[in-house]
FIVO-316957 format. One record per residue (C-alpha): residue number from 1; residue in three letters; x, y, z. Coordinates in Angstrom, 3 decimals, padded with zeros to 6 digits. Example, Ala and Ser with C-alpha at 12.3 -4.5 7.8 and 13.67 -1.06 7.14 Angstrom:
2
<1, 'ala', <012.300, -004.500, 007.800>> <2, 'ser', <013.670, -001.060, 007.140>> 
// end
This chain:
277
<1, 'met', <226.888, 056.327, 155.164>> <2, 'leu', <223.174, 055.449, 156.005>> <3, 'val', <222.685, 059.068, 157.484>> <4, 'trp', <224.208, 060.811, 154.671>> <5, 'leu', <221.842, 058.871, 152.017>> <6, 'ala', <218.721, 059.692, 154.193>> <7, 'trp', <219.778, 063.308, 154.286>> <8, 'leu', <220.623, 063.012, 150.491>> <9, 'ala', <217.369, 061.480, 149.486>> <10, 'pro', <214.887, 064.341, 149.640>> <11, 'ser', <217.108, 066.366, 147.351>> <12, 'leu', <217.384, 063.467, 144.823>> <13, 'cys', <213.718, 063.094, 144.726>> <14, 'ala', <213.131, 066.819, 144.451>> <15, 'gln', <215.297, 066.859, 141.231>> <16, 'thr', <213.574, 063.905, 139.521>> <17, 'leu', <212.342, 065.096, 136.310>> <18, 'leu', <208.608, 064.584, 135.583>> <19, 'pro', <208.055, 063.250, 131.991>> <20, 'ile', <204.959, 065.055, 130.432>> <21, 'his', <203.264, 065.141, 126.954>> <22, 'val', <201.355, 068.103, 125.501>> <23, 'leu', <198.509, 067.745, 123.094>> <24, 'ala', <197.598, 070.943, 121.536>> <25, 'asp', <196.350, 072.066, 118.265>> <26, 'glu', <198.989, 073.842, 115.829>> <27, 'gly', <199.446, 077.165, 116.351>> <28, 'pro', <201.313, 080.215, 118.092>> <29, 'phe', <199.707, 079.490, 121.536>> <30, 'arg', <200.844, 075.955, 121.217>> <31, 'asp', <204.324, 077.036, 120.549>> <32, 'ser', <204.596, 079.695, 123.123>> <33, 'phe', <203.026, 077.396, 125.904>> <34, 'ile', <205.673, 074.397, 125.150>> <35, 'gln', <208.352, 077.209, 125.010>> <36, 'ala', <207.407, 078.301, 128.323>> <37, 'leu', <207.343, 074.842, 129.910>> <38, 'asp', <210.638, 073.853, 128.521>> <39, 'ala', <212.270, 077.069, 129.966>> <40, 'ala', <210.720, 076.468, 133.705>> <41, 'ala', <213.061, 075.398, 136.182>> <42, 'ile', <210.267, 074.426, 138.820>> <43, 'pro', <209.243, 071.873, 138.766>> <44, 'pro', <211.889, 069.767, 136.870>> <45, 'leu', <210.295, 068.505, 133.405>> <46, 'thr', <211.056, 066.663, 130.459>> <47, 'arg', <208.905, 066.735, 127.387>> <48, 'val', <208.534, 063.125, 125.779>> <49, 'ala', <207.370, 062.626, 122.274>> <50, 'asp', <205.403, 059.184, 122.994>> <51, 'pro', <202.458, 060.014, 125.254>> <52, 'gln', <202.883, 056.287, 126.790>> <53, 'gln', <206.222, 057.269, 128.322>> <54, 'ala', <204.664, 060.372, 129.971>> <55, 'glu', <203.481, 060.227, 133.576>> <56, 'leu', <201.190, 063.269, 133.002>> <57, 'leu', <199.310, 064.427, 129.666>> <58, 'ile', <198.579, 068.290, 129.275>> <59, 'ala', <195.613, 068.848, 126.910>> <60, 'ile', <195.031, 072.477, 125.739>> <61, 'gly', <191.367, 072.980, 124.696>> <62, 'asp', <188.248, 070.619, 124.835>> <63, 'arg', <189.186, 069.006, 121.725>> <64, 'gln', <192.357, 067.445, 122.647>> <65, 'phe', <191.207, 067.191, 126.452>> <66, 'arg', <188.570, 064.522, 124.873>> <67, 'arg', <191.524, 062.900, 122.619>> <68, 'ala', <193.812, 062.785, 125.466>> <69, 'gln', <191.167, 060.804, 127.701>> <70, 'lys', <191.644, 057.668, 125.505>> <71, 'leu', <195.180, 057.130, 126.594>> <72, 'asp', <194.148, 056.322, 129.938>> <73, 'lys', <196.660, 058.454, 132.011>> <74, 'pro', <196.641, 061.127, 134.516>> <75, 'leu', <195.429, 064.046, 132.481>> <76, 'leu', <195.403, 068.039, 133.052>> <77, 'gly', <193.368, 069.940, 130.611>> <78, 'val', <194.117, 073.571, 129.930>> <79, 'tyr', <191.491, 076.347, 129.233>> <80, 'val', <188.959, 073.449, 129.036>> <81, 'ser', <185.180, 073.804, 129.724>> <82, 'arg', <183.952, 073.046, 133.069>> <83, 'ser', <181.322, 070.769, 131.933>> <84, 'ala', <183.901, 068.874, 129.680>> <85, 'val', <186.005, 068.167, 132.797>> <86, 'ala', <182.884, 067.048, 134.647>> <87, 'leu', <181.816, 064.921, 132.269>> <88, 'ala', <185.157, 063.198, 131.851>> <89, 'gln', <185.277, 062.695, 135.691>> <90, 'arg', <182.044, 061.177, 135.590>> <91, 'lys', <183.680, 058.516, 133.082>> <92, 'arg', <186.156, 057.723, 135.878>> <93, 'cys', <188.768, 059.723, 134.057>> <94, 'gln', <192.154, 060.460, 135.949>> <95, 'cys', <191.745, 064.362, 135.297>> <96, 'gln', <191.383, 067.673, 136.470>> <97, 'gly', <191.294, 071.067, 134.320>> <98, 'ile', <192.306, 074.666, 134.495>> <99, 'trp', <188.737, 075.984, 133.489>> <100, 'ala', <188.152, 078.302, 130.634>> <101, 'gly', <187.249, 081.799, 131.914>> <102, 'val', <187.532, 083.147, 135.206>> <103, 'ala', <185.888, 082.974, 138.675>> <104, 'leu', <182.424, 084.929, 139.101>> <105, 'his', <183.777, 086.434, 142.258>> <106, 'asp', <186.757, 087.792, 140.499>> <107, 'gln', <184.438, 089.320, 137.790>> <108, 'leu', <181.955, 090.808, 140.195>> <109, 'ala', <184.865, 092.572, 142.337>> <110, 'met', <186.149, 094.157, 139.008>> <111, 'leu', <182.268, 095.310, 138.151>> <112, 'glu', <182.009, 096.733, 141.912>> <113, 'val', <185.136, 098.751, 141.500>> <114, 'met', <184.127, 100.295, 138.089>> <115, 'met', <180.289, 100.656, 139.180>> <116, 'pro', <180.279, 101.309, 142.906>> <117, 'leu', <176.847, 102.364, 142.751>> <118, 'ala', <175.359, 099.160, 141.088>> <119, 'arg', <172.912, 096.918, 142.832>> <120, 'arg', <171.192, 094.811, 140.414>> <121, 'val', <173.196, 092.457, 138.166>> <122, 'gly', <171.725, 090.032, 135.648>> <123, 'val', <174.301, 086.885, 135.053>> <124, 'ile', <173.300, 084.655, 132.097>> <125, 'val', <174.098, 081.216, 132.391>> <126, 'gly', <173.885, 078.238, 129.885>> <127, 'pro', <174.462, 074.510, 130.070>> <128, 'glu', <177.972, 074.947, 128.873>> <129, 'ser', <178.786, 078.171, 130.844>> <130, 'ala', <182.046, 078.562, 132.880>> <131, 'trp', <179.558, 079.302, 135.862>> <132, 'thr', <176.817, 077.249, 137.196>> <133, 'pro', <173.531, 078.442, 138.471>> <134, 'gly', <174.628, 077.099, 141.845>> <135, 'met', <177.374, 079.483, 141.834>> <136, 'val', <175.380, 082.745, 141.118>> <137, 'gln', <172.539, 081.354, 143.651>> <138, 'asp', <175.506, 081.021, 146.683>> <139, 'tyr', <176.932, 084.651, 145.951>> <140, 'gln', <176.869, 086.264, 149.350>> <141, 'gly', <178.248, 089.730, 148.268>> <142, 'arg', <176.215, 093.255, 148.413>> <143, 'leu', <175.303, 093.005, 144.843>> <144, 'gly', <171.623, 091.761, 143.923>> <145, 'leu', <172.313, 088.937, 141.436>> <146, 'thr', <169.597, 087.620, 139.059>> <147, 'leu', <170.328, 084.481, 137.489>> <148, 'leu', <169.050, 084.420, 133.797>> <149, 'pro', <169.133, 080.869, 132.408>> <150, 'val', <169.282, 080.552, 128.578>> <151, 'ser', <169.156, 077.074, 127.001>> <152, 'ser', <170.398, 077.952, 123.535>> <153, 'val', <171.350, 081.092, 121.197>> <154, 'glu', <167.626, 080.921, 119.772>> <155, 'val', <166.201, 082.340, 122.923>> <156, 'leu', <169.202, 084.833, 124.039>> <157, 'gly', <167.519, 087.510, 122.136>> <158, 'asp', <164.207, 087.409, 123.651>> <159, 'arg', <165.551, 086.657, 127.190>> <160, 'leu', <167.773, 090.122, 126.730>> <161, 'arg', <164.948, 092.089, 125.548>> <162, 'glu', <162.763, 090.923, 128.298>> <163, 'arg', <165.019, 091.312, 131.488>> <164, 'leu', <167.814, 093.645, 130.559>> <165, 'ala', <166.128, 096.861, 131.347>> <166, 'asp', <165.590, 095.372, 135.007>> <167, 'phe', <169.309, 095.484, 135.629>> <168, 'asp', <172.035, 098.044, 136.289>> <169, 'ala', <174.609, 095.873, 134.507>> <170, 'leu', <174.754, 092.398, 132.653>> <171, 'leu', <177.638, 089.821, 133.359>> <172, 'leu', <178.488, 087.246, 131.005>> <173, 'pro', <180.677, 083.968, 131.664>> <174, 'val', <182.846, 082.256, 128.879>> <175, 'asp', <180.559, 080.081, 127.156>> <176, 'gly', <181.586, 078.934, 123.653>> <177, 'gln', <178.188, 078.161, 122.653>> <178, 'leu', <176.408, 081.251, 123.646>> <179, 'phe', <178.815, 083.942, 123.500>> <180, 'gly', <180.699, 083.425, 120.204>> <181, 'pro', <181.240, 086.450, 117.564>> <182, 'asp', <177.806, 085.632, 116.036>> <183, 'thr', <176.008, 086.806, 119.336>> <184, 'ala', <178.282, 089.613, 120.130>> <185, 'lys', <176.465, 091.892, 117.824>> <186, 'leu', <173.075, 091.110, 119.576>> <187, 'ile', <174.053, 091.347, 122.920>> <188, 'leu', <176.287, 094.662, 122.569>> <189, 'leu', <173.797, 096.555, 120.336>> <190, 'thr', <170.771, 095.482, 122.952>> <191, 'ser', <172.985, 096.836, 125.824>> <192, 'tyr', <173.655, 100.152, 123.827>> <193, 'arg', <170.122, 100.584, 123.065>> <194, 'leu', <168.878, 100.209, 126.542>> <195, 'arg', <172.073, 101.878, 128.112>> <196, 'arg', <172.862, 098.905, 130.283>> <197, 'pro', <176.777, 098.052, 130.327>> <198, 'val', <177.896, 094.561, 129.635>> <199, 'phe', <180.876, 093.033, 131.625>> <200, 'gly', <182.820, 089.941, 130.390>> <201, 'pro', <183.148, 087.303, 129.157>> <202, 'asp', <186.575, 087.791, 127.972>> <203, 'gln', <189.212, 090.047, 125.937>> <204, 'ala', <187.804, 089.390, 122.712>> <205, 'tyr', <184.329, 090.525, 123.898>> <206, 'val', <185.822, 093.738, 125.459>> <207, 'gln', <187.557, 094.537, 122.025>> <208, 'ala', <183.792, 094.347, 120.332>> <209, 'gly', <182.034, 096.559, 123.020>> <210, 'ser', <181.954, 094.907, 126.209>> <211, 'val', <183.040, 097.516, 128.971>> <212, 'ala', <185.597, 095.340, 130.604>> <213, 'ser', <186.670, 091.700, 131.693>> <214, 'leu', <189.057, 089.495, 133.359>> <215, 'tyr', <190.472, 086.805, 131.454>> <216, 'ala', <192.988, 083.857, 131.267>> <217, 'ser', <195.806, 085.188, 129.143>> <218, 'gly', <198.697, 082.812, 127.893>> <219, 'ala', <200.842, 083.844, 130.765>> <220, 'asp', <198.087, 083.156, 133.242>> <221, 'leu', <197.617, 079.883, 131.744>> <222, 'val', <201.369, 079.079, 131.908>> <223, 'ala', <201.615, 080.137, 135.396>> <224, 'glu', <198.536, 078.221, 136.413>> <225, 'thr', <199.678, 074.965, 134.696>> <226, 'leu', <203.148, 075.068, 136.366>> <227, 'val', <201.482, 075.234, 139.854>> <228, 'his', <199.363, 072.091, 138.918>> <229, 'leu', <202.803, 070.661, 137.678>> <230, 'gln', <204.489, 071.352, 140.950>> <231, 'phe', <201.767, 069.701, 142.943>> <232, 'phe', <201.862, 066.456, 140.638>> <233, 'his', <205.524, 066.365, 140.868>> <234, 'ser', <205.675, 066.580, 144.669>> <235, 'ser', <202.701, 064.412, 145.553>> <236, 'arg', <201.933, 062.369, 142.464>> <237, 'arg', <198.286, 063.537, 142.663>> <238, 'leu', <196.373, 065.814, 140.522>> <239, 'arg', <195.669, 068.985, 142.084>> <240, 'arg', <191.885, 070.029, 142.232>> <241, 'ser', <190.214, 071.894, 139.026>> <242, 'gly', <189.651, 075.416, 138.968>> <243, 'phe', <190.133, 078.899, 137.450>> <244, 'val', <193.440, 080.813, 137.074>> <245, 'his', <194.232, 082.623, 140.369>> <246, 'thr', <195.600, 085.643, 138.703>> <247, 'pro', <193.731, 086.733, 135.801>> <248, 'thr', <194.350, 089.748, 133.250>> <249, 'ile', <192.326, 092.942, 132.857>> <250, 'ala', <191.018, 094.300, 129.655>> <251, 'val', <189.180, 097.380, 129.280>> <252, 'asn', <187.328, 099.070, 126.380>> <253, 'glu', <188.238, 102.856, 127.381>> <254, 'his', <185.822, 104.232, 124.622>> <255, 'val', <182.840, 101.936, 126.184>> <256, 'ala', <183.976, 102.822, 129.639>> <257, 'asn', <183.784, 106.441, 129.133>> <258, 'ser', <180.491, 106.323, 127.324>> <259, 'phe', <178.977, 104.724, 130.619>> <260, 'asp', <180.693, 107.199, 132.818>> <261, 'met', <182.726, 104.279, 134.411>> <262, 'val', <184.612, 105.427, 137.448>> <263, 'phe', <187.822, 103.963, 135.726>> <264, 'his', <188.466, 103.826, 132.121>> <265, 'asp', <191.873, 102.179, 131.748>> <266, 'ile', <193.589, 099.054, 132.789>> <267, 'glu', <196.253, 100.842, 134.764>> <268, 'ser', <193.979, 102.524, 137.022>> <269, 'leu', <191.389, 099.700, 137.348>> <270, 'arg', <194.199, 097.536, 138.302>> <271, 'asp', <195.571, 099.678, 141.060>> <272, 'ala', <191.887, 100.251, 142.330>> <273, 'met', <191.158, 096.432, 142.561>> <274, 'glu', <194.388, 095.823, 144.488>> <275, 'ala', <193.779, 098.590, 146.826>> <276, 'ser', <190.087, 097.093, 147.194>> <277, 'pro', <189.611, 094.899, 150.512>> 
// end
């Protein structure tokens, strides 16, 4: 009997439901995100209405992430700024996050495939950017990266006019303060005038006139969230913060053609990136 119970125990533990509570602003993304979690078989989840009954809180976006910290429970932020997670951890929050944006090396890999002759790339980084100055300075690849620190929107235009002509391309990280709709026109018009393509920071910028970008789609965020939940379910510890591991590609075919890029569409670019070492 004892031997049978010992054999059965891991199986029973594996089926233990993980109570979670989701904090998110009302909208289509919240609804589809929750629906995807409810449909997931692994790990076994149960959503609870009362956050106090949850073993793990999931907060979507910076505003809900800050709100959830007051509940003093293990917390996973989804599409939250890297700086918001770092600040929370300094305050002893039991939290980790799926950062907004994508990894620098992923965006650079895409840029190299689209512009194989590029050598000099400027990277704008601000205080709230998804990438830190250290990430840019630690890059060890073949491209020559130049860090362009920008403290505020007010100095962005001057920095572009002073330095953009020095580079083969400009790369932007996700940054809600520097790269919103108000600055897209400034950046993209300057790039067209100087014939220097812009890559990143996300799908919205590509639609506005950036050449291409990897970005964290809703499906990417759900998949990454489930990886974190599986880790927490099995270990009762939060997985380390990071970007999504399998981002989605966006390409502005008209702009890519105007800059004579090697690849002009999503399908051919995806195939080329999968084939690259």
